[in-house]
N, CA, C and O of each residue as an XYZ file, in Angstrom:
424
protein
N     267.388    137.992    104.048
C     267.047    137.978    105.433
C     268.322    138.130    106.271
O     269.336    137.491    105.988
N     268.262    139.003    107.333
C     269.454    139.200    108.161
C     269.730    137.972    109.017
O     268.813    137.223    109.355
N     271.005    137.769    109.369
C     271.344    136.610    110.203
C     270.716    136.753    111.581
O     270.627    137.866    112.099
N     270.297    135.699    112.162
C     269.698    135.725    113.493
C     270.782    135.580    114.559
O     271.748    134.832    114.406
N     270.582    136.327    115.645
C     271.541    136.278    116.760
C     271.012    135.265    117.765
O     269.859    135.351    118.189
N     271.855    134.302    118.150
C     271.383    133.294    119.105
C     271.169    133.921    120.481
O     272.023    134.685    120.930
N     270.082    133.634    121.157
C     269.794    134.133    122.499
C     270.417    133.198    123.529
O     270.398    131.979    123.355
N     270.970    133.763    124.600
C     271.575    132.911    125.626
C     270.507    132.115    126.361
O     269.356    132.538    126.476
N     270.909    130.976    126.845
C     270.008    130.108    127.591
C     269.966    130.572    129.046
O     271.007    130.943    129.587
N     268.827    130.566    129.686
C     268.697    130.902    131.096
C     268.592    132.404    131.337
O     268.609    133.198    130.397
N     268.483    132.782    132.606
C     268.326    134.199    132.956
C     269.631    134.961    132.725
O     270.711    134.378    132.814
N     269.536    136.268    132.427
C     270.757    137.060    132.215
C     271.527    137.223    133.530
O     270.929    137.303    134.602
N     272.836    137.271    133.435
C     273.698    137.453    134.606
C     274.476    138.748    134.460
O     274.862    139.122    133.353
N     274.708    139.431    135.565
C     275.510    140.646    135.548
C     276.974    140.266    135.392
O     277.420    139.215    135.852
N     277.706    141.151    134.729
C     279.146    140.892    134.593
C     279.811    141.109    135.938
O     279.410    141.983    136.706
N     280.800    140.331    136.211
C     281.508    140.443    137.484
C     282.843    141.128    137.255
O     283.555    140.844    136.292
N     283.165    142.042    138.171
C     284.450    142.736    138.052
C     285.545    141.896    138.692
O     285.268    140.935    139.410
N     286.788    142.269    138.425
C     287.915    141.543    138.969
C     288.260    141.966    140.396
O     289.127    141.354    141.019
N     287.597    143.003    140.930
C     287.898    143.491    142.268
C     287.235    142.587    143.290
O     286.050    142.271    143.185
N     287.996    142.185    144.256
C     287.475    141.314    145.293
C     287.434    142.119    146.584
O     288.462    142.624    147.034
N     286.264    142.241    147.175
C     286.115    142.975    148.416
C     286.536    142.133    149.595
O     286.641    140.910    149.500
N     286.773    142.787    150.686
C     287.141    142.078    151.899
C     285.926    141.322    152.423
O     284.850    141.905    152.554
N     286.076    140.059    152.719
C     284.933    139.293    153.201
C     284.530    139.695    154.613
O     283.403    139.433    155.034
N     285.443    140.333    155.351
C     285.158    140.703    156.724
C     285.628    142.145    156.940
O     286.691    142.520    156.444
N     284.857    142.961    157.672
C     285.288    144.335    157.928
C     286.578    144.368    158.748
O     286.852    143.463    159.537
N     287.360    145.425    158.547
C     288.639    145.539    159.247
C     288.635    146.756    160.158
O     287.899    147.717    159.934
N     289.455    146.702    161.171
C     289.631    147.781    162.137
C     290.407    148.922    161.475
O     291.407    148.682    160.798
N     289.944    150.182    161.673
C     290.621    151.315    161.055
C     291.925    151.673    161.771
O     292.739    152.421    161.230
N     292.128    151.151    162.971
C     293.343    151.467    163.726
C     294.448    150.451    163.443
O     295.545    150.818    163.024
N     294.152    149.180    163.674
C     295.203    148.159    163.546
C     295.105    147.347    162.261
O     296.048    146.639    161.904
N     293.974    147.440    161.560
C     293.813    146.690    160.318
C     293.390    145.254    160.518
O     293.251    144.512    159.545
N     293.186    144.851    161.737
C     292.768    143.486    162.026
C     291.272    143.300    161.798
O     290.545    144.275    161.604
N     290.823    142.082    161.819
C     289.387    141.840    161.605
C     288.567    142.363    162.778
O     289.003    142.317    163.928
N     287.382    142.857    162.471
C     286.482    143.309    163.526
C     285.123    142.649    163.321
O     284.797    142.214    162.217
N     284.352    142.580    164.365
C     283.026    141.976    164.286
C     282.072    142.933    163.581
O     282.294    144.143    163.554
N     281.028    142.384    163.023
C     280.059    143.193    162.292
C     279.364    144.211    163.185
O     278.966    145.276    162.714
N     279.216    143.904    164.443
C     278.515    144.808    165.358
C     279.370    145.986    165.782
O     278.840    147.002    166.231
N     280.675    145.870    165.647
C     281.568    146.969    166.001
C     281.554    147.984    164.863
O     281.483    147.603    163.695
N     281.619    149.258    165.189
C     281.523    150.274    164.146
C     282.817    150.452    163.367
O     282.841    150.262    162.151
N     283.894    150.814    164.057
C     285.142    151.093    163.351
C     286.350    150.372    163.931
O     287.283    150.038    163.200
N     286.342    150.134    165.217
C     287.497    149.541    165.883
C     287.162    148.143    166.383
O     286.010    147.824    166.676
N     288.200    147.322    166.472
C     287.980    145.922    166.843
C     287.956    145.695    168.351
O     287.402    144.701    168.821
N     288.558    146.616    169.117
C     288.646    146.387    170.565
C     288.574    147.722    171.295
O     288.596    148.788    170.678
N     288.489    147.643    172.606
C     288.479    148.866    173.407
C     289.788    149.627    173.258
O     289.797    150.858    173.238
N     290.883    148.903    173.154
C     292.192    149.521    172.988
C     292.238    150.325    171.679
O     292.698    151.467    171.666
N     291.761    149.726    170.588
C     291.754    150.424    169.294
C     290.745    151.568    169.291
O     290.986    152.605    168.672
N     289.623    151.387    169.975
C     288.618    152.453    170.054
C     289.186    153.665    170.797
O     288.939    154.807    170.409
N     289.944    153.415    171.860
C     290.583    154.503    172.601
C     291.635    155.200    171.739
O     291.746    156.426    171.762
N     292.396    154.426    170.987
C     293.411    155.009    170.102
C     292.749    155.869    169.020
O     293.251    156.941    168.682
N     291.642    155.405    168.490
C     290.912    156.166    167.477
C     290.363    157.461    168.068
O     290.398    158.506    167.418
N     289.863    157.394    169.284
C     289.355    158.584    169.965
C     290.478    159.594    170.195
O     290.291    160.791    169.979
N     291.650    159.111    170.637
C     292.801    160.011    170.834
C     293.227    160.647    169.519
O     293.563    161.831    169.481
N     293.215    159.872    168.446
C     293.597    160.379    167.126
C     292.646    161.494    166.683
O     293.085    162.532    166.189
N     291.347    161.270    166.864
C     290.353    162.287    166.484
C     290.484    163.535    167.348
O     290.380    164.655    166.848
N     290.713    163.343    168.640
C     290.864    164.480    169.546
C     292.086    165.315    169.167
O     292.028    166.545    169.199
N     293.186    164.664    168.810
C     294.401    165.375    168.407
C     294.165    166.155    167.114
O     294.641    167.283    166.978
N     293.444    165.573    166.175
C     293.137    166.269    164.928
C     292.278    167.504    165.188
O     292.513    168.562    164.604
N     291.285    167.370    166.061
C     290.435    168.499    166.423
C     291.262    169.602    167.085
O     291.081    170.780    166.778
N     292.159    169.228    167.983
C     293.003    170.201    168.679
C     293.928    170.916    167.697
O     294.127    172.126    167.806
N     294.494    170.183    166.742
C     295.377    170.786    165.744
C     294.623    171.811    164.907
O     295.133    172.900    164.642
N     293.411    171.462    164.494
C     292.588    172.391    163.712
C     292.272    173.634    164.522
O     292.367    174.752    164.016
N     291.893    173.441    165.786
C     291.583    174.570    166.658
C     292.817    175.455    166.865
O     292.705    176.681    166.863
N     293.982    174.846    167.042
C     295.213    175.618    167.216
C     295.527    176.460    165.983
O     295.955    177.607    166.109
N     295.317    175.898    164.790
C     295.580    176.642    163.558
C     294.630    177.830    163.426
O     295.052    178.911    163.015
N     293.359    177.645    163.768
C     292.395    178.737    163.706
C     292.734    179.822    164.713
O     292.637    181.010    164.405
N     293.134    179.418    165.926
C     293.509    180.387    166.957
C     294.750    181.158    166.532
O     294.822    182.372    166.725
N     295.721    180.467    165.958
C     296.948    181.122    165.498
C     296.634    182.164    164.418
O     297.187    183.264    164.439
N     295.750    181.821    163.478
C     295.380    182.759    162.410
C     294.684    183.992    162.991
O     294.945    185.113    162.554
N     293.804    183.792    163.966
C     293.112    184.916    164.597
C     294.096    185.808    165.346
O     294.012    187.034    165.264
N     295.028    185.195    166.076
C     296.016    185.997    166.821
C     296.938    186.773    165.880
O     297.322    187.903    166.182
N     297.293    186.176    164.747
C     298.130    186.886    163.777
C     297.383    188.075    163.184
O     297.982    189.124    162.947
N     296.077    187.923    162.942
C     295.276    189.039    162.436
C     295.193    190.149    163.475
O     295.293    191.328    163.135
N     295.011    189.779    164.740
C     294.969    190.775    165.814
C     296.314    191.486    165.933
O     296.356    192.704    166.106
N     297.404    190.743    165.842
C     298.738    191.352    165.925
C     298.948    192.353    164.785
O     299.554    193.405    164.985
N     298.450    192.027    163.602
C     298.552    192.958    162.482
C     297.778    194.240    162.742
O     298.257    195.331    162.433
N     296.577    194.114    163.310
C     295.787    195.304    163.639
C     296.467    196.137    164.712
O     296.439    197.367    164.654
N     297.075    195.481    165.688
C     297.799    196.210    166.735
C     298.972    196.969    166.128
O     299.220    198.116    166.499
N     299.694    196.350    165.204
C     300.823    197.023    164.557
C     300.353    198.247    163.781
O     301.007    199.290    163.822
N     299.234    198.139    163.077
C     298.686    199.280    162.339
C     298.308    200.393    163.303
O     298.601    201.562    163.052
N     297.659    200.036    164.405
C     297.248    201.029    165.398
C     298.464    201.697    166.025
O     298.479    202.917    166.191
N     299.480    200.917    166.376
C     300.695    201.492    166.959
C     301.405    202.384    165.948
O     301.977    203.407    166.324
N     301.376    202.018    164.694
C     301.970    202.854    163.657
C     301.261    204.191    163.550
O     301.906    205.229    163.398
N     299.939    204.170    163.629
C     299.185    205.430    163.578
C     299.479    206.279    164.801
O     299.636    207.495    164.688
N     299.556    205.653    165.973
C     299.848    206.405    167.192
C     301.254    206.986    167.152
O     301.488    208.085    167.654
N     302.186    206.259    166.562
C     303.564    206.737    166.457
C     303.689    207.935    165.529
O     304.595    208.751    165.701
N     302.802    208.058    164.553
C     302.832    209.181    163.619
C     302.103    210.396    164.171
O     302.113    211.457    163.547
N     301.476    210.258    165.321
C     300.743    211.366    165.904
C     299.295    211.406    165.454
O     298.575    212.344    165.795
N     298.857    210.427    164.708
C     297.467    210.379    164.281
C     296.628    209.907    165.459
O     296.917    208.860    166.038
N     295.596    210.660    165.825
C     294.779    210.221    166.964
C     294.013    208.950    166.623
O     293.655    208.732    165.466
N     293.764    208.119    167.614
C     293.049    206.878    167.354
C     291.604    207.118    166.920
O     291.003    206.271    166.260
N     291.043    208.279    167.293
C     289.679    208.611    166.872
C     289.727    209.996    166.233
O     289.452    210.980    166.919
N     290.067    210.114    164.941
C     290.285    211.404    164.307
C     289.041    212.275    164.243
O     289.178    213.495    164.144
N     287.850    211.726    164.293
C     286.632    212.529    164.226
C     286.264    213.141    165.566
O     285.424    214.039    165.629
N     286.875    212.670    166.619
C     286.534    213.147    167.955
C     287.769    213.752    168.609
O     288.899    213.415    168.255
N     287.551    214.616    169.533
C     288.651    215.146    170.326
C     288.737    214.287    171.571
O     287.833    214.295    172.407
N     289.818    213.553    171.690
C     289.977    212.642    172.812
C     290.644    213.374    173.959
O     291.755    213.887    173.830
N     289.949    213.412    175.081
C     290.531    214.067    176.252
C     290.615    213.036    177.359
O     289.649    212.319    177.622
N     291.770    212.957    178.011
C     291.924    211.985    179.095
C     290.907    212.227    180.186
O     290.738    213.361    180.637
N     290.238    211.195    180.612
C     289.281    211.285    181.707
C     287.900    211.706    181.258
O     286.976    211.689    182.071
N     287.712    212.080    180.013
C     286.404    212.526    179.527
C     285.541    211.341    179.137
O     285.913    210.185    179.342
N     284.384    211.647    178.574
C     283.442    210.598    178.170
C     283.983    209.748    177.032
O     283.637    208.574    176.908
N     284.833    210.344    176.201
C     285.357    209.606    175.046
C     286.817    209.214    175.247
O     287.597    209.162    174.296
N     287.167    208.943    176.481
C     288.539    208.558    176.820
C     288.829    207.151    176.284
O     288.170    206.185    176.669
N     289.811    207.049    175.400
C     290.162    205.760    174.816
C     291.309    205.085    175.566
O     291.737    203.993    175.193
N     291.804    205.730    176.618
C     292.924    205.161    177.366
C     292.460    204.272    178.504
O     293.296    203.708    179.210
N     291.170    204.128    178.705
C     290.658    203.270    179.786
C     290.914    201.849    179.525
O     290.548    200.996    180.334
């Protein structure tokens, strides 16, 4: 007969990890304690600082996107100027006449 395994007394308990969570939520700006009803910041001062931080991040992202678009446009302008410098018409399939319906100098 195989040996019997003793069953523990009482209800089973989950194992506990060694990580201890913060008993109270903290402010994302200053790291101080905040009330449960507050979302991220502990005070109006910290909430304003958080808003400024987010606004600056949004502006930085927008500036980078604008810079990339302007650099792409500058590259296209350089290609166009290069073609014009070689005598290649900007619209090779059409005859461009100044003042006509297909005038590209307007």
